[in-house]
C-alpha positions, 0 to 999 in steps of 0.5 A: 676023387676018382669018382669026379673024374668019371662024371659025364656031363654031355657037354663038350669042353668047347661049350662049357668053356668057350675059350675061342670066344674069349680069346677073340673078344680079347684080341678084338679089345686090344686092337680097338684100344691101344692105350689100354694095351700099352698100359696093361703090357708095361703094367705086366712087365713092371710087376714081374720085374718088381717080382724079382727085385723082391727076390734078389734084393739080398744078392744085390746088396751083398755085392754092394758089400753091405753086412748081413747085420743090415739085412732086416733093416733093408727088408723093413724099409722095403715093406714100409715103403710099400705101404704109402704106394698102395694108399696113395696110388690114386693121388700119385696117378692123378698127379704124375699119370700112369705112364710116368710112373712106369717109365720112372720104374723102368728108369730106376732099374736101368740105373740099379743095372748100369751103376752098381754102387750104393747110390742105387739103394736110394733108387731101390727105395724109390722103386719100392715106393712106386711098386706099391703103386703099380698093382692098384694103379693097373687094375685101377686103370682097367676098371675106369676104361673097361665099362662091360663087366664081362670084358673087364673080367676077360682082360683082367684074367688075360693080365694075370696070364700075361703077368705069369708069362712075363714073370717067367721071361724076366725070371730067365733073364735075371738067372742069365744075368746072375749066372754071367755075373758070378 
């Protein structure tokens, strides 16, 4: 392991990994394709938020005073509802469109935030259904809109980086809400 760190290639890091070139190409792409930028941004925010719904649904259900004995049923329901979303992603995208689906998920989260009653469980079920759509839909959108393979790989890497950033920011937001509502 130590031996690997002592190997010298004779190449500078900029020659081996041209980060500046990739960053500049990504920025040019996003400036030239604002529609892709909006869908990608909305997808990253949606996926980050869905990540925390999967983490905090037990706390949410507990605050609705639903007994612990029902948690297994709710977990099974969430898992089962994601399957049709993954399988039907293409059909749902054609029927409703990406922006409508992402807007619906955002509206569902806003409803859950404001309602605080058991009717929000139905909204969680619908959001769970559409959460299975989010990842394949965004990836498919990128594959249809970006024909250059190198650029697609660069943008998908940017999406992954952005998703991690939005997940961190969303985690801070969820943490703040949890602390202030206890």
